[in-house]
C-alpha positions, -999 to +999 in steps of 0.1 A: +708-836-616+672-823-614+670-786-620+641-766-605+630-730-606+613-717-574+591-687-576+591-671-541+582-641-520+614-624-507+597-618-473+596-656-467+634-660-468+630-696-480+661-700-503+683-717-477+654-739-465+647-750-500+684-756-508+687-778-476+654-797-483+655-801-520+689-814-531+685-802-567+702-775-587+678-747-576+671-714-592+650-686-577+628-658-589+611-635-563+582-611-562+562-598-533+536-625-525+543-642-558+523-613-574+545-608-604+528-598-636+533-619-667+546-591-690+569-597-719+600-590-699+592-614-671+581-642-694+612-638-716+634-639-684+617-671-672+618-687-706+655-679-710+663-692-675+643-725-682+660-730-716+696-720-705+695-743-674+673-770-689+648-766-660+620-792-660+602-782-628+588-749-616+574-745-581+554-715-568+561-714-530+545-693-503+547-698-465+516-699-443+531-669-424+539-648-455+538-612-444+522-600-476+494-626-475+488-622-438+485-584-444+462-590-475+439-611-454+440-586-425+445-549-422+460-544-457+486-519-444+508-524-475+481-521-501+495-487-513+529-502-523+533-505-560+507-528-575+499-546-543+464-530-542+453-552-572+470-582-556+452-575-523+418-573-540+425-607-556+434-623-523+403-608-507+382-623-535+399-657-531+392-655-493+355-649-499+353-678-525+372-701-501+347-693-473+318-701-496+333-733-511+351-747-481+334-753-447+362-772-430+399-775-432+424-746-431+409-715-447+443-698-452+457-729-469+426-729-492+432-692-501+469-698-508+461-729-528+435-711-548+458-682-555+487-704-565+466-725-588+456-694-607+493-683-609+502-718-622+475-717-648+485-682-660+522-692-662+514-725-681+494-705-706+523-681-711+550-708-714+532-736-733+540-723-768+574-709-760+593-739-748+605-770-767+602-794-738+574-796-712+579-780-678+559-792-648+545-764-627+534-771-592+527-752-559+539-757-524+530-741-491+556-740-464+544-744-428+573-728-409+559-740-375+561-777-385+590-772-410+569-789-438+564-782-475+528-793-485+515-796-520+487-771-526+451-783-530+441-795-564+426-771-589+395-792-586+391-782-550+398-745-557+368-739-580+358-704-592+324-692-581+299-686-610+265-671-610+239-685-635+208-666-643 
C-alpha cells in the first residue's frame, strides 16, 4: 500500500478529507500555515517517520480558505503569535511577487503555490542526503468550496524576482 506524509495546517482540519479522498496509509505533521522551521529536531522527526513507515510521497497541503494565510494576506491580526511575524512577512513578499509576475489567474493560488514551492525546495535540500531511498515531495491546494485538491503551480511559474544593475 502507498504510504504518504501530509504536511498540513491544523486550522484547515483536512485529515478526514484526505483519508476519505486518498486511500493510502496516511501520516500527518502539522504547523500553522505550514510555517514549520527546518531545525534539527523537525528534520530528524520527519526523517525517522519516513524511514520507519517507508514513506515515498510527501505532500504539503493548504486550503484556499486557510485562516493563517487569509490573515497574512489581510489584516495580519495573528502576526504577534510565535514566529508568525516572519511567516507573514514571507507571505506578503510572495503576494507582491505574484502580483508582479502574474497578471491573470487566481492570485491567492499563485501566492500559495509560490510559498509551497519554496517549502518543497527547502525540505528536499534537508532530506536529500539523509535518506536511502528517494522521496517525492509535492504540493496541493484544497478548494473547500468545490471539494477539490489541485496541484500547485510549477516552480517555473513561481519565479523569484531579481534586480540586475
